N, C-alpha and C positions, 0 to 999 in steps of 0.2 A: 425524502431527504437526499440532498446531493452529496457526492463523495467529498466535496470540499469541507463539509461540516464535520467529517470524521477524520480527516487527514490534516496534520499540522506540520509546519516547517519552522523550526526554531533553531537559530545558530548555536544556542546553548545546549541543545539536546541532540546527541548523536551526530555532531558536526554539521547540523542543518539538513540532514537527510529527512525525507518525508516519513513521518511516523503516524501510526494510528493514534489519534488524539487521546491523551491521558495515559499513554504508555511510552515505552522506549523501544517498541517493536516497529521496525522499519517496513515500509511497503516492500522493499527489496527482499527482506527476510521472509515475508509472507509469500510473495510470488516465487521466490527461490525454493521454499519448502515444497510448494505444490508442483513446481517444475521438476523437482527431483523425484517426484512420484508419491509424495505424501498425500494422504487423503484429507478431506475437510475434517473428518472426525478426528484424525490424528493431530491435525493442526490445533483443534480446540482442546485436545488432551494435553498437548505440550504448552499451549498458551491459553489457559482457561479464561483469561480476561477478555479474549476476543469474542466477537459475535459474528453471526452470518452477515449482518449488515456491514461490519468492519471489513470482512472479506470482499464483499461487493464494492465497498468504497475503494479498496486497493485496486481492484480490477478497473473501476471507473477512472481512478487517478492515472493508472498506467495507460489506459486507452486515450485519455485526454492528452497526456504527454506525447504519445505516439502521433496523434493527429497534429499537434503543434509542430513536432519535429519535421513532418513531411509537408506541412503547409508553407514552409519557408520557400520563397522564390529562389530559383536557381541563379547562381552568380554569373 
């Protein structure tokens, strides 16, 4: 399953920020939680509706966005 199947962008939900599909949890919240030192186990305790596959989808989404950002030709 590709990350795009688990991440949704809807202008009516969280101002269009990318969210884990079926939740209001943003990709940024997930990545920020982990970047702040939270563990995967703590993430799932705080957000029990998330799965390991959702976490991987957040990583995949961020990686794809990063690739696109640096793929732009220089002006």
